[in-house]
N, C-alpha and C positions, 0 to 999 in steps of 0.2 A: 239588256238584262235587267229586269226588278231586283230587289229584294229578295235574301231566300230565307226562309224560318224554320226553324229547326226546336220543336216544343216536345218536350220530354212530359211524361204523364200524363199521357193526350187520353186517357179515360178517365182522368180525376175530373174534380168541377171546374179548379181552375186551368187547366190543360186544354180542357173543352173549350170551353168559356175563349180564351186567345185563341183558338182554332175556327170557332165558330164568328169570331169578329171580324178574323180578315178576310175569310169566307163574304161576310156581309157588306163589307165596309172598301174592301180595296178591290182593283182592278190590277190584271195579268201584267199590264205595265210598272205598277207600282211595286207589286210582290209575287216574282215568277213563279215561286214554288214554296210550298209548305210540307214542311217535312215531318211527319210526328213519327213517338215513337213509346212503346210502353211494353212490361214486361208480357200481360196475357193479351189475347186477342183483341185486335182494335176495331171498337165500335162505336161510330156517329150517326148523327142526324144529318148532317150535311153531305153534298156533293159537291166535290169542284174537281177539275183537271188538275189544276194544280197539287191536291194532296199526295202525298206520297209516303207511305208505309213501312218502317225498319222496326222490328222487334229487337228489343235489346234489354241488357239485365246491366244495370248499372253496378252490382257487387262483384262483376270482371272488370280485371284489371284493366287500367287505362290502356294497354298497350294491344290486348285482345280486343277490346272496344274498337280502336284504332283502327283495324285490320278488317271490322265487320261494315264502320262508318264511311271508310276512305273513298268508296266510289261514290256513293250515294251523297253524303256530306261535303264534299270538295269545296261548291259552291256557297256554303251556308255565311251569310252576314249576319244575321242575329239569332243566338241561344236563348230559348225562353225554359229554365229549370223548374218544373212545378211537381217534381218527382217526391216521395215519402216513402220511407217503409217503416213497417212497424215491429216493435220487438217487445217485448214480453216485460223485461227490466229497464229502469233509465240507465244505467251503465251501457246494456245492447243499443238503446235507441241511440244513445248519442255517437257510438262508434260508429254502427253501422250506416246511419243520415249522413255524417260526417264524410267515411269515403264514400257512400254512394254520389255527394256534389262532387269530392276532387277527381275520382275516376271521370265522370261526365265533364268536368272543366280540360281535363288534362287530354283526354283523348279529343274532343272538339278543337280544341288549340291545334294539336298539331296534324288533323288531318283539314282544316278549315284558313287558307291563308288569305281569305277576304274578308275574314271573321272583323264586325266593326262594333259589335256590343254582345254583351252578355248581363242576362237579368237574371235575376235569384230572387225566388218567393220566400219569404219567411211569413213573419206575422206580428202579431202584437205581445208574443210571448217575448218579443225581444224585449221588452220592458219589464218582463216578471211579472205581468198582469194575473197572471195563474197564480202565484203564491201569495200574494200579500197587497194589501194598498200600494197603490203608485202615485206620483204626480198625474193629476187628469185634467186636460187630457194630456196624453203623452205626447211629446214632440220630439222631431229626429234628432235635434242636436242634445236632448238629454243625456248627460253621463249614464254609461253603462253600470247597472247594478252589478252586486256580486253574481259572477256566473255559477249557476246552478248546474248539477249533475242531468238534468233532463233537457237543457237548454241547447242543442245543437247549432241555435243561428248564429251564435257567436263566430266559433272554428267555422262555418262553412264563410260567413262575410268575411272573414280575417283571411282564409283562403284567396277567396276571390279577389281580394284589394293587393294581395301579396301576388300573386299571377297576374295582374293587371300592368303591376309597375314595368314601364319602360316599354309598353305593347302600344301597338297602334289602336287598338281597339280601346271600347271605355264598357263600364260595367253602371249596370243599375241594382239598388235590392228595393223592393215594394214589399209593404207589411202591411197586409189588409187586418180586419176584426172580426172574426166571428165570418165566416165565408157563407151566404145564402146562394143558394144554388142549385143547378139539378144535375144530374147525369143519369146513366142509366146503368153504369156498373156500381156495385159499393164502395163505400166512402166511412172509415172511419171517423170523422167529424161531420156528420150530416144533420145539422139543428132542423133546418125546414122540412126534411122528411120523417122525422122523429118525430114533429109536434105534429105534424099531419096524421101520423100513425096515430097518435094519443087523442087526439079531436074526432078523428073518423069511431074510432073505438067506443069514447063516450057519448058519442052520438046513439051509435048503435043500442049500447046498452041503456041509452035513455037516462044517463049519470050527468050531471055537471062536470064541469073542468077546470077546476081550482090549480093554479100550475103552484109546481113543484118544488119552492123555492124558500126563502124566509124575508121577514118584513122589511129587510135593510135593501135588499137586492130589487124585491118587489116596486120599492119606492125610490130606487136610485136612478140614475143618468146611463142611459147604455146608447152604441150605436152597433149597426152591424156594415158587411162589405158584401155589397150584390157582385156574384162572379162577373157578368158582361159590364159592369163598370170598373172594377180591376182590371180584366183586359183590355178594356179603353186606355184608363193610365197606362197599363202596361205599355203600350203599342205606343203611348204620346212620349212618353219619357225616353224608350228606348232609339227613338228615331230623332231626335228633339239634341243636335248639339248640346243645346245651352245645360239638358239634364245630366249630360254626362258623368260620370262617377260620383252618383247623388242617390242616397235613401229617401223611400217617398211612402209616406202612411198614406192610407188609402181606405175610406170609408164611403158610405151613402152620401155624406151631407149635411145630414141631420142628427138628432140626438132624441129621446125617446124616454119615457120610464112605461117599464112592463105592465105596470098597474093600468094603464090607460091601453097600450098595444096589445095584452093580453087577450082582455073582451070582444075586440075590434077581429083577431085572430081566429076566435074562437066562434064568434059572430058568422065569421065566412065559410065554418063547417055546420053553421046550425047547431050549435050548442051554447049552453048557457057558461058564461065566463063573467063575472061582476068585475068591475072595481073597487067593490066593498068587501072583496075576499077575506073572511075571518082565518085568522092562524091560528092554531093550536099551542103554537109556543111561543116563549116571551122573545122581544127582541133580542138579537144577537148583540154581540161586542164586536166591533167592527174590527176586522184583522180575522174573526173566528168564521168557521165554515157552519152553516147548517140548513138543513132541508126539513119542511113541515111535512113531509111525505116524500119517499124515493120512487123514480121512477123504475127503475131497475128491479125494486121488489113488488112495485104494483104491475107492471110487462109479465111477470112470469107466467101467470094463467092465462093471458091473454091472445094465445097464438089461437085458437079455437073461436072464438068471437069474431078475430080477423077472418078466418078462411069461410065462416059461414058470411060475414059481411059479402065477401068477394064474389060468394056464387050467388048471392042475393042481387047482386049487384050486375052479374051477366062478366065479371071480370076475372075468371079464374086464376089467370096467369098474373095476377096481382098478389098472389096468395105467397109468394116469395121475398116481397115487398119487406113482410116483417122483418125476416134474420139480417134486412139491414140497418132497423132500430137502433140507432147508439144510444142505448136509455143510461147505461152508465156513465159513457162520455158527458150526457144533459146532465146528470146527476153534479160530474163535477163544475158542470158550469153554473148551474143554480144556486149550487150551495155557497158560492162566493157572499160577502158581507161588504163588498167594496165596487166602488163605482172603476171602470178601466175602459178610459174612451182615448180616443186617436184623434189628435188634431190634424187636420188635411192643407194648413193655412201653408205652407211650404211649397205645396202642389200646387194650389191657385198663386202664389206668386210667380211661380215657373211656367204659367197659362194655360193650367188646366183648368176646365170649366164643367165637367161630368159631374152630377147629381141626381139621385133618386128619390121619392120618399119609401123612405123605409116600409112603410106597411104595405106599398106599391111593390115591392121588390119581392115580398114573402109571398104576397097574391101571383104574381105570377112565374115564382117558382111553384106554387100549390098547381095553377094551370098545366105548366109543363109534367107535372107527374101524374096528372090527368089526362093529357095528351100522350102519355109514353105506355099508357096502361097500367101503370104502376099502384096507383090507389083509385079506389072507385068513384 
């Protein structure tokens, strides 16, 4: 028998990427089964006899989950937690996601006696890059900053470490930054899809496509993490004994400035976005937040334009994609006035060699959106 994977959040960008990676890159002798779970009906673009689906809701207690998992998950050797639940307040968000992971871990430990590794995916928010300027690039050995009410990554990681002590299995924590990837299910933080919607609508309107940000973020240094590359790193560290009980950042391996990336992405959609963008507002102070204009406000009256575009291009099924646009989340990202990058030197030292040009990661994602019929 080969290894047995148990992947949560199988409809999400990261969970589906891990599934697709195992299907494409491993044999049945290496991985004999790939068990996936989600709360909603499972939808995937890959087919493999090793795939088994079980519907689970990790808001249920560990004992309830264990009863449902006992038969199908008894041979699991590697657990990959990629689940997230959204709540409207930070207090609810923190508590719900903390419990979500604890229920997953407790139930898996109970039913999987052959468990070898549990990998938790968190992200750059571990370093509080979403709140204020931090050391850039952020490194795994950086001391934790003050815990904030919206940052549930700390209690998740602490629980993982505490439950591992004295066990035969080991853990990993994987921390991507600004995930770029595709999925056929809605996602609350899908930057690439929101950008694709924006550029497509600007093209249909015959309008330029300035970046909705500020002068500091426009000219600063940034990085992103391509979902298939995250999957590559995840499988590498979780199956490499040298990497046990370690956390790893994961990004594409390059840095860029939006001033030069934005026009290239715009050109892919045939719309004008210039590196000489003129901003209406003055240069903000680092640490403040500022937008030259808001995507959330811009998008309010654009649904009819999108629907007409989908009809014109013969893909009426893509009309619903507009509802997946995470306009306000993108405002939240682009309003920052500081660089927030992650170092992947640690992964390199442990032997991981994954890399992709960030422009290519965007284009491959856009191409998949089109292949799925999500955008014209």
